[in-house]
PDB file of N, CA, C and O in Angstrom:
ATOM      1  N   MET A   1     102.343  84.050 103.334  1.00  0.00           N
ATOM      2  CA  MET A   1     102.613  84.742 102.327  1.00  0.00           C
ATOM      3  C   MET A   1     103.399  83.981 100.534  1.00  0.00           C
ATOM      4  O   MET A   1     103.960  84.611  99.638  1.00  0.00           O
ATOM      5  N   LYS A   2     103.161  82.775 100.607  1.00  0.00           N
ATOM      6  CA  LYS A   2     103.669  82.768  99.271  1.00  0.00           C
ATOM      7  C   LYS A   2     102.349  82.580  98.016  1.00  0.00           C
ATOM      8  O   LYS A   2     102.451  82.642  96.791  1.00  0.00           O
ATOM      9  N   LYS A   3     101.367  82.381  98.708  1.00  0.00           N
ATOM     10  CA  LYS A   3     100.550  82.790  97.368  1.00  0.00           C
ATOM     11  C   LYS A   3     100.529  84.414  96.722  1.00  0.00           C
ATOM     12  O   LYS A   3     100.478  84.832  95.565  1.00  0.00           O
ATOM     13  N   ILE A   4     100.593  85.098  98.061  1.00  0.00           N
ATOM     14  CA  ILE A   4     100.984  86.822  97.669  1.00  0.00           C
ATOM     15  C   ILE A   4     102.118  86.374  96.425  1.00  0.00           C
ATOM     16  O   ILE A   4     101.924  86.354  95.209  1.00  0.00           O
ATOM     17  N   ILE A   5     103.029  86.119  96.989  1.00  0.00           N
ATOM     18  CA  ILE A   5     104.277  85.909  96.247  1.00  0.00           C
ATOM     19  C   ILE A   5     104.083  85.880  94.857  1.00  0.00           C
ATOM     20  O   ILE A   5     104.489  86.665  93.999  1.00  0.00           O
ATOM     21  N   VAL A   6     102.999  84.254  94.699  1.00  0.00           N
ATOM     22  CA  VAL A   6     103.025  83.804  93.358  1.00  0.00           C
ATOM     23  C   VAL A   6     101.825  85.065  92.649  1.00  0.00           C
ATOM     24  O   VAL A   6     102.135  85.574  91.572  1.00  0.00           O
ATOM     25  N   LEU A   7     100.832  85.382  93.164  1.00  0.00           N
ATOM     26  CA  LEU A   7      99.633  86.486  92.968  1.00  0.00           C
ATOM     27  C   LEU A   7     100.464  87.238  92.047  1.00  0.00           C
ATOM     28  O   LEU A   7     100.224  87.235  90.840  1.00  0.00           O
ATOM     29  N   LEU A   8     101.630  88.016  92.664  1.00  0.00           N
ATOM     30  CA  LEU A   8     102.447  89.082  92.248  1.00  0.00           C
ATOM     31  C   LEU A   8     103.261  88.482  91.209  1.00  0.00           C
ATOM     32  O   LEU A   8     103.202  89.001  90.094  1.00  0.00           O
ATOM     33  N   ILE A   9     104.009  87.479  91.387  1.00  0.00           N
ATOM     34  CA  ILE A   9     104.269  86.791  89.698  1.00  0.00           C
ATOM     35  C   ILE A   9     103.601  86.776  88.751  1.00  0.00           C
ATOM     36  O   ILE A   9     104.056  86.881  87.612  1.00  0.00           O
ATOM     37  N   THR A  10     102.323  86.635  89.047  1.00  0.00           N
ATOM     38  CA  THR A  10     101.308  86.150  87.927  1.00  0.00           C
ATOM     39  C   THR A  10     101.043  87.422  87.484  1.00  0.00           C
ATOM     40  O   THR A  10     100.744  87.449  86.290  1.00  0.00           O
ATOM     41  N   VAL A  11     101.051  88.592  88.097  1.00  0.00           N
ATOM     42  CA  VAL A  11     100.651  89.894  87.615  1.00  0.00           C
ATOM     43  C   VAL A  11     101.466  89.805  86.591  1.00  0.00           C
ATOM     44  O   VAL A  11     101.328  89.710  85.371  1.00  0.00           O
ATOM     45  N   ILE A  12     102.465  89.860  87.429  1.00  0.00           N
ATOM     46  CA  ILE A  12     103.963  90.403  86.122  1.00  0.00           C
ATOM     47  C   ILE A  12     104.006  89.984  84.938  1.00  0.00           C
ATOM     48  O   ILE A  12     104.383  90.735  84.038  1.00  0.00           O
ATOM     49  N   PHE A  13     103.564  88.488  84.658  1.00  0.00           N
ATOM     50  CA  PHE A  13     103.212  88.184  83.864  1.00  0.00           C
ATOM     51  C   PHE A  13     102.832  87.875  82.925  1.00  0.00           C
ATOM     52  O   PHE A  13     103.428  87.499  81.915  1.00  0.00           O
ATOM     53  N   ILE A  14     101.161  88.061  83.258  1.00  0.00           N
ATOM     54  CA  ILE A  14     100.063  88.002  82.935  1.00  0.00           C
ATOM     55  C   ILE A  14     100.298  89.354  81.354  1.00  0.00           C
ATOM     56  O   ILE A  14     100.138  89.250  80.138  1.00  0.00           O
ATOM     57  N   THR A  15     100.865  90.827  82.548  1.00  0.00           N
ATOM     58  CA  THR A  15     100.690  91.703  81.545  1.00  0.00           C
ATOM     59  C   THR A  15     101.671  92.099  80.485  1.00  0.00           C
ATOM     60  O   THR A  15     101.483  93.007  79.675  1.00  0.00           O
ATOM     61  N   GLY A  16     103.025  91.133  80.579  1.00  0.00           N
ATOM     62  CA  GLY A  16     103.669  91.000  79.560  1.00  0.00           C
ATOM     63  C   GLY A  16     103.287  90.137  78.243  1.00  0.00           C
ATOM     64  O   GLY A  16     103.734  90.219  77.099  1.00  0.00           O
ATOM     65  N   CYS A  17     102.289  89.269  78.809  1.00  0.00           N
ATOM     66  CA  CYS A  17     101.529  88.419  77.859  1.00  0.00           C
ATOM     67  C   CYS A  17     101.017  88.944  77.447  1.00  0.00           C
ATOM     68  O   CYS A  17     100.433  89.735  78.187  1.00  0.00           O
ATOM     69  N   THR A  18     100.684  89.067  75.815  1.00  0.00           N
ATOM     70  CA  THR A  18      99.306  89.391  74.982  1.00  0.00           C
ATOM     71  C   THR A  18      98.869  88.639  74.235  1.00  0.00           C
ATOM     72  O   THR A  18      97.673  88.545  73.961  1.00  0.00           O
ATOM     73  N   LYS A  19      99.982  87.811  73.664  1.00  0.00           N
ATOM     74  CA  LYS A  19      98.934  86.778  73.270  1.00  0.00           C
ATOM     75  C   LYS A  19      98.307  85.616  73.256  1.00  0.00           C
ATOM     76  O   LYS A  19      97.760  84.933  72.391  1.00  0.00           O
ATOM     77  N   SER A  20      98.507  85.527  74.449  1.00  0.00           N
ATOM     78  CA  SER A  20      97.943  84.455  74.473  1.00  0.00           C
ATOM     79  C   SER A  20      96.553  85.024  75.724  1.00  0.00           C
ATOM     80  O   SER A  20      96.341  86.149  76.176  1.00  0.00           O
ATOM     81  N   ASP A  21      95.993  84.007  75.915  1.00  0.00           N
ATOM     82  CA  ASP A  21      94.467  84.350  76.826  1.00  0.00           C
ATOM     83  C   ASP A  21      94.428  84.295  78.220  1.00  0.00           C
ATOM     84  O   ASP A  21      93.808  83.284  78.548  1.00  0.00           O
ATOM     85  N   ILE A  22      94.744  84.818  79.013  1.00  0.00           N
ATOM     86  CA  ILE A  22      94.999  85.467  80.544  1.00  0.00           C
ATOM     87  C   ILE A  22      94.886  83.897  81.397  1.00  0.00           C
ATOM     88  O   ILE A  22      95.804  83.463  82.092  1.00  0.00           O
ATOM     89  N   SER A  23      93.325  83.047  81.133  1.00  0.00           N
ATOM     90  CA  SER A  23      93.957  81.410  81.879  1.00  0.00           C
ATOM     91  C   SER A  23      94.661  80.515  81.495  1.00  0.00           C
ATOM     92  O   SER A  23      94.960  79.488  82.104  1.00  0.00           O
ATOM     93  N   SER A  24      95.090  80.974  80.061  1.00  0.00           N
ATOM     94  CA  SER A  24      96.227  79.845  80.003  1.00  0.00           C
ATOM     95  C   SER A  24      97.691  79.766  80.490  1.00  0.00           C
ATOM     96  O   SER A  24      98.496  78.851  80.661  1.00  0.00           O
ATOM     97  N   VAL A  25      97.704  81.731  80.710  1.00  0.00           N
ATOM     98  CA  VAL A  25      98.971  82.414  80.974  1.00  0.00           C
ATOM     99  C   VAL A  25      98.849  82.056  82.542  1.00  0.00           C
ATOM    100  O   VAL A  25      99.805  81.586  83.160  1.00  0.00           O
ATOM    101  N   THR A  26      97.901  82.253  82.993  1.00  0.00           N
ATOM    102  CA  THR A  26      97.659  81.682  84.544  1.00  0.00           C
ATOM    103  C   THR A  26      98.299  80.627  84.541  1.00  0.00           C
ATOM    104  O   THR A  26      99.433  80.435  84.979  1.00  0.00           O
ATOM    105  N   LYS A  27      97.494  79.802  83.974  1.00  0.00           N
ATOM    106  CA  LYS A  27      98.163  77.667  84.055  1.00  0.00           C
ATOM    107  C   LYS A  27      99.222  77.802  83.704  1.00  0.00           C
ATOM    108  O   LYS A  27      99.893  77.485  84.686  1.00  0.00           O
ATOM    109  N   SER A  28      99.862  78.068  82.940  1.00  0.00           N
ATOM    110  CA  SER A  28     101.484  77.932  82.699  1.00  0.00           C
ATOM    111  C   SER A  28     101.939  78.240  83.841  1.00  0.00           C
ATOM    112  O   SER A  28     102.637  77.543  84.577  1.00  0.00           O
ATOM    113  N   PHE A  29     101.491  79.460  84.037  1.00  0.00           N
ATOM    114  CA  PHE A  29     102.762  80.123  85.298  1.00  0.00           C
ATOM    115  C   PHE A  29     102.453  79.275  86.388  1.00  0.00           C
ATOM    116  O   PHE A  29     103.418  78.767  86.960  1.00  0.00           O
ATOM    117  N   SER A  30     101.393  79.030  86.771  1.00  0.00           N
ATOM    118  CA  SER A  30     100.916  78.071  88.379  1.00  0.00           C
ATOM    119  C   SER A  30     102.109  77.066  88.378  1.00  0.00           C
ATOM    120  O   SER A  30     103.008  76.836  89.187  1.00  0.00           O
ATOM    121  N   ASP A  31     101.674  76.407  86.807  1.00  0.00           N
ATOM    122  CA  ASP A  31     102.943  75.254  86.570  1.00  0.00           C
ATOM    123  C   ASP A  31     104.334  75.147  86.660  1.00  0.00           C
ATOM    124  O   ASP A  31     104.860  74.120  87.088  1.00  0.00           O
ATOM    125  N   ASP A  32     104.799  75.855  86.392  1.00  0.00           N
ATOM    126  CA  ASP A  32     106.050  76.490  86.279  1.00  0.00           C
ATOM    127  C   ASP A  32     106.833  76.965  87.586  1.00  0.00           C
ATOM    128  O   ASP A  32     107.991  76.729  87.929  1.00  0.00           O
ATOM    129  N   VAL A  33     105.460  77.985  88.434  1.00  0.00           N
ATOM    130  CA  VAL A  33     106.193  77.610  89.771  1.00  0.00           C
ATOM    131  C   VAL A  33     106.159  76.523  91.154  1.00  0.00           C
ATOM    132  O   VAL A  33     106.828  76.275  92.158  1.00  0.00           O
ATOM    133  N   ASN A  34     104.800  76.035  90.408  1.00  0.00           N
ATOM    134  CA  ASN A  34     104.773  74.518  90.870  1.00  0.00           C
ATOM    135  C   ASN A  34     106.503  73.393  90.827  1.00  0.00           C
ATOM    136  O   ASN A  34     107.356  73.218  91.698  1.00  0.00           O
ATOM    137  N   ASN A  35     106.419  73.020  89.826  1.00  0.00           N
ATOM    138  CA  ASN A  35     107.541  72.649  89.447  1.00  0.00           C
ATOM    139  C   ASN A  35     108.747  72.648  88.880  1.00  0.00           C
ATOM    140  O   ASN A  35     109.397  71.973  88.082  1.00  0.00           O
ATOM    141  N   SER A  36     108.945  74.497  90.139  1.00  0.00           N
ATOM    142  CA  SER A  36     110.436  74.759  89.991  1.00  0.00           C
ATOM    143  C   SER A  36     110.848  74.408  91.304  1.00  0.00           C
ATOM    144  O   SER A  36     110.140  73.953  92.203  1.00  0.00           O
ATOM    145  N   ASN A  37     112.503  74.755  91.333  1.00  0.00           N
ATOM    146  CA  ASN A  37     113.138  73.966  92.264  1.00  0.00           C
ATOM    147  C   ASN A  37     113.336  75.371  93.712  1.00  0.00           C
ATOM    148  O   ASN A  37     113.264  75.301  94.939  1.00  0.00           O
ATOM    149  N   SER A  38     113.591  76.474  92.779  1.00  0.00           N
ATOM    150  CA  SER A  38     113.685  77.789  93.206  1.00  0.00           C
ATOM    151  C   SER A  38     113.552  79.276  92.754  1.00  0.00           C
ATOM    152  O   SER A  38     113.344  79.455  91.554  1.00  0.00           O
ATOM    153  N   TYR A  39     113.633  80.199  93.446  1.00  0.00           N
ATOM    154  CA  TYR A  39     112.623  81.230  92.738  1.00  0.00           C
ATOM    155  C   TYR A  39     113.638  82.345  93.591  1.00  0.00           C
ATOM    156  O   TYR A  39     114.160  82.075  94.672  1.00  0.00           O
ATOM    157  N   GLU A  40     113.794  83.631  92.874  1.00  0.00           N
ATOM    158  CA  GLU A  40     114.171  84.734  93.681  1.00  0.00           C
ATOM    159  C   GLU A  40     113.010  85.668  92.987  1.00  0.00           C
ATOM    160  O   GLU A  40     112.914  85.814  91.769  1.00  0.00           O
ATOM    161  N   LEU A  41     112.168  86.260  93.932  1.00  0.00           N
ATOM    162  CA  LEU A  41     111.538  87.969  93.476  1.00  0.00           C
ATOM    163  C   LEU A  41     112.556  89.015  94.579  1.00  0.00           C
ATOM    164  O   LEU A  41     113.114  88.960  95.675  1.00  0.00           O
ATOM    165  N   LEU A  42     112.255  90.297  93.003  1.00  0.00           N
ATOM    166  CA  LEU A  42     112.654  91.111  93.548  1.00  0.00           C
ATOM    167  C   LEU A  42     111.884  92.359  93.065  1.00  0.00           C
ATOM    168  O   LEU A  42     111.939  92.479  91.841  1.00  0.00           O
ATOM    169  N   ALA A  43     110.994  93.574  93.864  1.00  0.00           N
ATOM    170  CA  ALA A  43     110.148  94.076  94.331  1.00  0.00           C
ATOM    171  C   ALA A  43     110.111  94.961  94.725  1.00  0.00           C
ATOM    172  O   ALA A  43     110.942  94.864  95.629  1.00  0.00           O
ATOM    173  N   ASN A  44     109.495  96.517  94.784  1.00  0.00           N
ATOM    174  CA  ASN A  44     109.486  97.514  95.269  1.00  0.00           C
ATOM    175  C   ASN A  44     107.735  97.298  95.527  1.00  0.00           C
ATOM    176  O   ASN A  44     106.821  96.774  94.890  1.00  0.00           O
ATOM    177  N   MET A  45     107.855  97.945  96.696  1.00  0.00           N
ATOM    178  CA  MET A  45     106.344  97.677  97.602  1.00  0.00           C
ATOM    179  C   MET A  45     105.762  99.458  97.658  1.00  0.00           C
ATOM    180  O   MET A  45     106.360 100.453  97.247  1.00  0.00           O
ATOM    181  N   LYS A  46     104.748  99.387  98.152  1.00  0.00           N
ATOM    182  CA  LYS A  46     104.354 101.327  98.357  1.00  0.00           C
ATOM    183  C   LYS A  46     103.270 100.569  99.089  1.00  0.00           C
ATOM    184  O   LYS A  46     102.353  99.885  98.635  1.00  0.00           O
ATOM    185  N   ILE A  47     103.652 100.904 100.522  1.00  0.00           N
ATOM    186  CA  ILE A  47     102.058 100.911 101.867  1.00  0.00           C
ATOM    187  C   ILE A  47     101.799 101.690 102.137  1.00  0.00           C
ATOM    188  O   ILE A  47     102.538 102.343 102.873  1.00  0.00           O
ATOM    189  N   TYR A  48     100.642 102.144 101.761  1.00  0.00           N
ATOM    190  CA  TYR A  48      99.714 103.264 102.240  1.00  0.00           C
ATOM    191  C   TYR A  48      99.047 103.015 103.698  1.00  0.00           C
ATOM    192  O   TYR A  48      98.581 101.898 103.924  1.00  0.00           O
ATOM    193  N   GLY A  49      99.001 103.805 104.477  1.00  0.00           N
ATOM    194  CA  GLY A  49      98.590 104.002 106.037  1.00  0.00           C
ATOM    195  C   GLY A  49      98.344 104.918 106.701  1.00  0.00           C
ATOM    196  O   GLY A  49      99.293 105.546 107.171  1.00  0.00           O
ATOM    197  N   ASP A  50      97.170 105.280 106.948  1.00  0.00           N
ATOM    198  CA  ASP A  50      97.372 106.636 108.334  1.00  0.00           C
ATOM    199  C   ASP A  50      98.235 107.689 107.466  1.00  0.00           C
ATOM    200  O   ASP A  50      99.286 108.208 107.843  1.00  0.00           O
ATOM    201  N   GLU A  51      97.530 107.922 106.117  1.00  0.00           N
ATOM    202  CA  GLU A  51      97.765 109.400 105.620  1.00  0.00           C
ATOM    203  C   GLU A  51      99.373 109.410 104.945  1.00  0.00           C
ATOM    204  O   GLU A  51      99.947 110.216 104.212  1.00  0.00           O
ATOM    205  N   GLU A  52      99.816 108.036 105.604  1.00  0.00           N
ATOM    206  CA  GLU A  52     101.007 107.859 105.304  1.00  0.00           C
ATOM    207  C   GLU A  52     101.652 107.338 103.637  1.00  0.00           C
ATOM    208  O   GLU A  52     100.715 107.019 102.905  1.00  0.00           O
ATOM    209  N   GLU A  53     102.796 107.232 103.077  1.00  0.00           N
ATOM    210  CA  GLU A  53     103.500 106.227 102.213  1.00  0.00           C
ATOM    211  C   GLU A  53     104.714 105.604 102.547  1.00  0.00           C
ATOM    212  O   GLU A  53     105.642 106.298 102.962  1.00  0.00           O
ATOM    213  N   TYR A  54     104.830 104.427 102.426  1.00  0.00           N
ATOM    214  CA  TYR A  54     105.799 103.771 103.086  1.00  0.00           C
ATOM    215  C   TYR A  54     106.704 102.544 101.941  1.00  0.00           C
ATOM    216  O   TYR A  54     106.265 101.436 101.633  1.00  0.00           O
ATOM    217  N   ASN A  55     108.060 103.159 101.470  1.00  0.00           N
ATOM    218  CA  ASN A  55     108.570 102.499 100.544  1.00  0.00           C
ATOM    219  C   ASN A  55     109.179 101.561 100.971  1.00  0.00           C
ATOM    220  O   ASN A  55     109.536 101.768 102.130  1.00  0.00           O
ATOM    221  N   TYR A  56     109.647 100.058 100.362  1.00  0.00           N
ATOM    222  CA  TYR A  56     110.006  98.934 100.832  1.00  0.00           C
ATOM    223  C   TYR A  56     110.258  98.969  99.544  1.00  0.00           C
ATOM    224  O   TYR A  56     109.722  99.506  98.575  1.00  0.00           O
ATOM    225  N   ASP A  57     111.864  97.791  99.843  1.00  0.00           N
ATOM    226  CA  ASP A  57     112.339  97.076  98.772  1.00  0.00           C
ATOM    227  C   ASP A  57     112.550  95.340  99.128  1.00  0.00           C
ATOM    228  O   ASP A  57     113.186  94.800 100.033  1.00  0.00           O
ATOM    229  N   LEU A  58     111.812  94.813  98.121  1.00  0.00           N
ATOM    230  CA  LEU A  58     111.744  93.458  98.319  1.00  0.00           C
ATOM    231  C   LEU A  58     112.112  92.722  98.272  1.00  0.00           C
ATOM    232  O   LEU A  58     111.746  92.200  97.219  1.00  0.00           O
ATOM    233  N   ASN A  59     113.089  91.800  99.050  1.00  0.00           N
ATOM    234  CA  ASN A  59     113.715  90.743  98.091  1.00  0.00           C
ATOM    235  C   ASN A  59     113.424  89.559  99.134  1.00  0.00           C
ATOM    236  O   ASN A  59     113.652  89.475 100.341  1.00  0.00           O
ATOM    237  N   VAL A  60     112.521  88.204  97.727  1.00  0.00           N
ATOM    238  CA  VAL A  60     112.660  86.943  98.233  1.00  0.00           C
ATOM    239  C   VAL A  60     113.099  86.105  98.274  1.00  0.00           C
ATOM    240  O   VAL A  60     113.851  86.130  99.248  1.00  0.00           O
ATOM    241  N   LEU A  61     113.149  85.211  97.786  1.00  0.00           N
ATOM    242  CA  LEU A  61     114.166  83.752  97.747  1.00  0.00           C
ATOM    243  C   LEU A  61     113.165  82.663  98.608  1.00  0.00           C
ATOM    244  O   LEU A  61     112.734  82.672  99.762  1.00  0.00           O
ATOM    245  N   TYR A  62     113.057  81.985  97.781  1.00  0.00           N
ATOM    246  CA  TYR A  62     112.417  80.647  97.634  1.00  0.00           C
ATOM    247  C   TYR A  62     112.783  79.236  97.154  1.00  0.00           C
ATOM    248  O   TYR A  62     112.416  78.821  96.054  1.00  0.00           O
ATOM    249  N   LYS A  63     113.721  78.311  98.249  1.00  0.00           N
ATOM    250  CA  LYS A  63     113.643  77.289  97.797  1.00  0.00           C
ATOM    251  C   LYS A  63     112.378  76.127  98.330  1.00  0.00           C
ATOM    252  O   LYS A  63     111.636  76.019  99.307  1.00  0.00           O
ATOM    253  N   LYS A  64     112.637  75.379  97.077  1.00  0.00           N
ATOM    254  CA  LYS A  64     111.921  73.638  97.402  1.00  0.00           C
ATOM    255  C   LYS A  64     111.728  72.830  98.999  1.00  0.00           C
ATOM    256  O   LYS A  64     112.747  72.745  99.683  1.00  0.00           O
ATOM    257  N   ASP A  65     110.620  72.342  99.470  1.00  0.00           N
ATOM    258  CA  ASP A  65     110.545  71.953 100.283  1.00  0.00           C
ATOM    259  C   ASP A  65     110.105  73.103 101.154  1.00  0.00           C
ATOM    260  O   ASP A  65     110.397  72.986 102.344  1.00  0.00           O
ATOM    261  N   LYS A  66     109.150  74.710 100.615  1.00  0.00           N
ATOM    262  CA  LYS A  66     108.989  75.761 101.766  1.00  0.00           C
ATOM    263  C   LYS A  66     110.403  75.910 102.641  1.00  0.00           C
ATOM    264  O   LYS A  66     110.659  75.478 103.765  1.00  0.00           O
ATOM    265  N   PHE A  67     111.016  76.482 101.951  1.00  0.00           N
ATOM    266  CA  PHE A  67     112.139  77.018 102.551  1.00  0.00           C
ATOM    267  C   PHE A  67     112.045  78.544 101.870  1.00  0.00           C
ATOM    268  O   PHE A  67     111.930  78.751 100.662  1.00  0.00           O
ATOM    269  N   TYR A  68     112.125  79.665 103.014  1.00  0.00           N
ATOM    270  CA  TYR A  68     112.241  81.265 102.095  1.00  0.00           C
ATOM    271  C   TYR A  68     112.810  81.884 103.049  1.00  0.00           C
ATOM    272  O   TYR A  68     112.875  81.520 104.223  1.00  0.00           O
ATOM    273  N   ARG A  69     113.298  82.970 102.506  1.00  0.00           N
ATOM    274  CA  ARG A  69     113.351  84.278 102.672  1.00  0.00           C
ATOM    275  C   ARG A  69     113.271  85.255 102.050  1.00  0.00           C
ATOM    276  O   ARG A  69     113.613  85.434 100.881  1.00  0.00           O
ATOM    277  N   VAL A  70     112.558  86.371 103.180  1.00  0.00           N
ATOM    278  CA  VAL A  70     111.935  87.804 102.792  1.00  0.00           C
ATOM    279  C   VAL A  70     112.749  88.240 102.800  1.00  0.00           C
ATOM    280  O   VAL A  70     113.509  87.454 103.364  1.00  0.00           O
ATOM    281  N   GLU A  71     113.599  89.617 102.377  1.00  0.00           N
ATOM    282  CA  GLU A  71     113.666  90.677 103.193  1.00  0.00           C
ATOM    283  C   GLU A  71     113.211  92.070 102.468  1.00  0.00           C
ATOM    284  O   GLU A  71     113.309  92.468 101.308  1.00  0.00           O
ATOM    285  N   LEU A  72     112.535  92.776 103.964  1.00  0.00           N
ATOM    286  CA  LEU A  72     112.278  94.038 103.356  1.00  0.00           C
ATOM    287  C   LEU A  72     113.454  95.397 103.942  1.00  0.00           C
ATOM    288  O   LEU A  72     114.356  95.264 104.769  1.00  0.00           O
ATOM    289  N   SER A  73     113.192  96.230 103.447  1.00  0.00           N
ATOM    290  CA  SER A  73     114.338  97.254 103.654  1.00  0.00           C
ATOM    291  C   SER A  73     113.242  98.748 103.198  1.00  0.00           C
ATOM    292  O   SER A  73     112.816  99.081 102.091  1.00  0.00           O
ATOM    293  N   ASN A  74     113.078  99.304 104.375  1.00  0.00           N
ATOM    294  CA  ASN A  74     112.616 100.610 104.154  1.00  0.00           C
ATOM    295  C   ASN A  74     113.416 101.638 103.600  1.00  0.00           C
ATOM    296  O   ASN A  74     114.277 102.155 104.313  1.00  0.00           O
ATOM    297  N   LEU A  75     113.213 102.108 102.119  1.00  0.00           N
ATOM    298  CA  LEU A  75     113.554 103.159 101.453  1.00  0.00           C
ATOM    299  C   LEU A  75     113.988 104.107 102.125  1.00  0.00           C
ATOM    300  O   LEU A  75     115.183 104.397 102.186  1.00  0.00           O
ATOM    301  N   ASP A  76     112.909 104.815 102.821  1.00  0.00           N
ATOM    302  CA  ASP A  76     112.857 106.242 103.722  1.00  0.00           C
ATOM    303  C   ASP A  76     114.025 106.142 105.210  1.00  0.00           C
ATOM    304  O   ASP A  76     114.943 106.961 105.161  1.00  0.00           O
ATOM    305  N   ASN A  77     114.005 105.380 106.223  1.00  0.00           N
ATOM    306  CA  ASN A  77     114.606 104.969 107.064  1.00  0.00           C
ATOM    307  C   ASN A  77     115.729 103.822 107.245  1.00  0.00           C
ATOM    308  O   ASN A  77     116.070 103.465 108.373  1.00  0.00           O
ATOM    309  N   LYS A  78     116.197 103.353 106.259  1.00  0.00           N
ATOM    310  CA  LYS A  78     116.459 102.419 105.748  1.00  0.00           C
ATOM    311  C   LYS A  78     116.567 101.021 106.938  1.00  0.00           C
ATOM    312  O   LYS A  78     117.651 100.438 106.964  1.00  0.00           O
ATOM    313  N   HIS A  79     115.612 100.595 107.746  1.00  0.00           N
ATOM    314  CA  HIS A  79     115.560  99.708 108.729  1.00  0.00           C
ATOM    315  C   HIS A  79     114.934  98.512 107.497  1.00  0.00           C
ATOM    316  O   HIS A  79     114.129  98.697 106.585  1.00  0.00           O
ATOM    317  N   ARG A  80     115.682  97.251 107.918  1.00  0.00           N
ATOM    318  CA  ARG A  80     115.487  96.518 107.483  1.00  0.00           C
ATOM    319  C   ARG A  80     114.763  95.146 108.610  1.00  0.00           C
ATOM    320  O   ARG A  80     114.976  94.916 109.800  1.00  0.00           O
ATOM    321  N   GLN A  81     113.969  94.528 107.715  1.00  0.00           N
ATOM    322  CA  GLN A  81     113.751  93.223 108.647  1.00  0.00           C
ATOM    323  C   GLN A  81     113.730  92.215 107.820  1.00  0.00           C
ATOM    324  O   GLN A  81     112.942  92.456 106.905  1.00  0.00           O
ATOM    325  N   ILE A  82     114.305  91.047 107.703  1.00  0.00           N
ATOM    326  CA  ILE A  82     114.190  89.744 107.462  1.00  0.00           C
ATOM    327  C   ILE A  82     113.103  88.714 108.222  1.00  0.00           C
ATOM    328  O   ILE A  82     112.819  88.749 109.419  1.00  0.00           O
ATOM    329  N   ILE A  83     112.418  87.526 106.932  1.00  0.00           N
ATOM    330  CA  ILE A  83     111.839  86.772 107.707  1.00  0.00           C
ATOM    331  C   ILE A  83     112.570  85.466 107.120  1.00  0.00           C
ATOM    332  O   ILE A  83     112.778  85.483 105.907  1.00  0.00           O
ATOM    333  N   LEU A  84     113.024  84.223 107.918  1.00  0.00           N
ATOM    334  CA  LEU A  84     113.916  83.420 107.534  1.00  0.00           C
ATOM    335  C   LEU A  84     112.468  82.446 108.444  1.00  0.00           C
ATOM    336  O   LEU A  84     111.942  82.602 109.546  1.00  0.00           O
ATOM    337  N   LYS A  85     112.200  81.250 107.080  1.00  0.00           N
ATOM    338  CA  LYS A  85     111.882  79.979 107.125  1.00  0.00           C
ATOM    339  C   LYS A  85     112.898  78.400 106.823  1.00  0.00           C
ATOM    340  O   LYS A  85     113.030  77.818 105.746  1.00  0.00           O
ATOM    341  N   ASN A  86     113.466  78.041 108.098  1.00  0.00           N
ATOM    342  CA  ASN A  86     114.016  76.752 107.206  1.00  0.00           C
ATOM    343  C   ASN A  86     113.581  75.261 108.155  1.00  0.00           C
ATOM    344  O   ASN A  86     112.468  75.117 108.660  1.00  0.00           O
ATOM    345  N   GLU A  87     114.778  74.167 108.265  1.00  0.00           N
ATOM    346  CA  GLU A  87     113.583  73.693 108.848  1.00  0.00           C
ATOM    347  C   GLU A  87     113.646  73.397 110.740  1.00  0.00           C
ATOM    348  O   GLU A  87     113.181  72.606 111.561  1.00  0.00           O
ATOM    349  N   ASP A  88     114.246  74.208 110.711  1.00  0.00           N
ATOM    350  CA  ASP A  88     113.992  74.497 112.323  1.00  0.00           C
ATOM    351  C   ASP A  88     112.790  75.546 112.778  1.00  0.00           C
ATOM    352  O   ASP A  88     112.182  75.576 113.848  1.00  0.00           O
ATOM    353  N   GLY A  89     112.644  76.410 111.593  1.00  0.00           N
ATOM    354  CA  GLY A  89     111.004  76.639 112.373  1.00  0.00           C
ATOM    355  C   GLY A  89     111.251  78.203 111.280  1.00  0.00           C
ATOM    356  O   GLY A  89     111.909  78.358 110.251  1.00  0.00           O
ATOM    357  N   VAL A  90     110.602  78.920 111.884  1.00  0.00           N
ATOM    358  CA  VAL A  90     110.738  80.755 111.265  1.00  0.00           C
ATOM    359  C   VAL A  90     110.791  81.904 112.194  1.00  0.00           C
ATOM    360  O   VAL A  90     110.071  82.258 113.127  1.00  0.00           O
ATOM    361  N   TYR A  91     112.123  82.491 111.523  1.00  0.00           N
ATOM    362  CA  TYR A  91     112.303  83.601 112.782  1.00  0.00           C
ATOM    363  C   TYR A  91     111.958  84.985 111.585  1.00  0.00           C
ATOM    364  O   TYR A  91     111.751  84.812 110.384  1.00  0.00           O
ATOM    365  N   VAL A  92     111.972  86.269 112.266  1.00  0.00           N
ATOM    366  CA  VAL A  92     111.605  87.217 112.358  1.00  0.00           C
ATOM    367  C   VAL A  92     112.670  87.941 112.763  1.00  0.00           C
ATOM    368  O   VAL A  92     112.553  89.150 112.967  1.00  0.00           O
TER     369      VAL A  92
END
């Protein structure tokens, strides 16, 4: 899950940074993410499956030492799911 989040953030930053080459931007961004204590990611996600399209709002909060909270909100039916990882384990 963390790799997917880092990949999404990397793609967003690479598309916004055109003055530097991709390898230097990727390395710099990876260093920043690995050295950060926490971050928040807000995104819209579309999932295509079974000839249907699902739209989600995505809110990810990460705190150092691998604690995180992922909230998925379906925009069509207002269904919401939260994935939480803390000291006690992972909860859905």
